N, C-alpha and C positions, 0 to 999 in steps of 0.2 A: 482508598478505591472501592468502590461500589461492589456490592455484593455478587453484580451481572456477572453469569458468564454465558460466555458466545462459542459457542462450538463452527468448523467448518473441517472444510479441507479439500483434498484434489479433485479430478475428476472421477480417477475410478476409487479411489475411498482408499487406496492405500496408504495414503498418508494423510494426518488427521491432526487437527489444532485446537486450542483450548486459550480463548483469550478472556481474563478476570478482570470486569471495571467497566471504564470508559476508555476510550483512546482518546492521546496528549492533541490529537488533529486530524485531521482527513484532509486529504485535497488529490487533486487532479493534475495530470502532469503530462504535455504534450509533447516534450520531448522524443527524437529518434529510434533512442535504444530502449522507451518507456514502450511505442508503439509499434517497434519491429517483435521485444519482448511479449508483447501480450494479444498483436496480432491485432490490433485495435487501435482506431484513433487517438486514440490518450490512454494511462493507466488511471489504473483509481486506487489510492491505499489508506487504510487507516492505521496512524503508526501510536505503538503499545510501550507500555515500559516491558522491558526484555525480562524483566520478573514475573508480569502478569500474564505470560505469553509459554505455553507446549506445545512441543510440539512433537509427534509418534511416529516413527517412518521413516525408512530412507530416502535422504534426496541428492540432487545432484548439482553442482555448485558449479553456476558461472559467475565469472568475475567480469564484469558490466563497465568496471572504472578502476580508476586509483583504487577508492574506496567502497566501490559498488559491489554488493556479494548479491545474486538476485538465487534461489533456491528452488529447485523441482522436481517434480515427482518422474524417478528412471521409466514407469511404467507407461503413462497416460500423458507424460510429458507438461501439464498445467502447473502456471506457479502457481507455490507457496509462500513463498514468504522474500524479504529481502532484506538489506542492509546498507547501511551507508556511514560507516565510519564511528560512531558514536555506539559504545556499547551500550547504551543503557535503549538503544529506542530497536524496534522491528517493527517491518511493515509490515502490513498484512491486507491481503485483496478483497473489499467488501464483498466483492460477485464468489467467493470462495466460503462465504460463509450460508451454513445452512439455512437461517433466516435470510429474510429480503427486506430493502428498508428500515435498516439498521440506522444510519449516517449517510449526512448530506454532507458531499466536498464545502470548503470551510474557505477555502484555495487555489488556484489555479499555479502552476508553474509550466516556463515555457511555451505562453502564450503566443509568441513569435511563430511557432507550427501548427497553435489550432487551428485545423480544417474551419472554413468561410464560412460551410453551411449549417454547423453544429450551435443549436441555438446557447444564449448564455443561461450558464445554474443561477436560480435565483436566491440559492444561498450561500455562494460563491461572495466576501465582501474584500480579498487581496487577488489580485493579480499581480503578475511577476513578467516580464519580458525573456526571462531566463531565470536561473536558476533564484531561491529565496535566499533572502541575507542570511546569513548565519548571527540570530541573537541567543539571550539566554531565554530558555524557554519559561513561559506565562502562564498562564488561566487562560489569556484572551488570544494563545496560536491557533 
């Protein structure tokens, strides 16, 4: 794990987090739940090892699917992080970090719901019509 520490938090600052090292993978999701949860045409996330992330402050839990758990600040409502049934992974949102330009998306999910006006992301190397196939995590994810 790298020595990099990236800090971020919600819009009002009552929830803060730190992520150590670099994410396993970075993606964009166009599914209806991500679109509605973020109020945007897509969700953008960086997946970190759970043990590399610390979160301080109270959060609200929204069970968005059978395995999906989304956590938001109870004061400002900003999404803070999520998880999807893998205890070794936590999803943080690059827009919630204090620094900009940390990562670019490597893949897109649910492209069948992608806005037609949205330009292609040049860094995306994989696109999936719906969910990403589950496979053992590798360096190339």
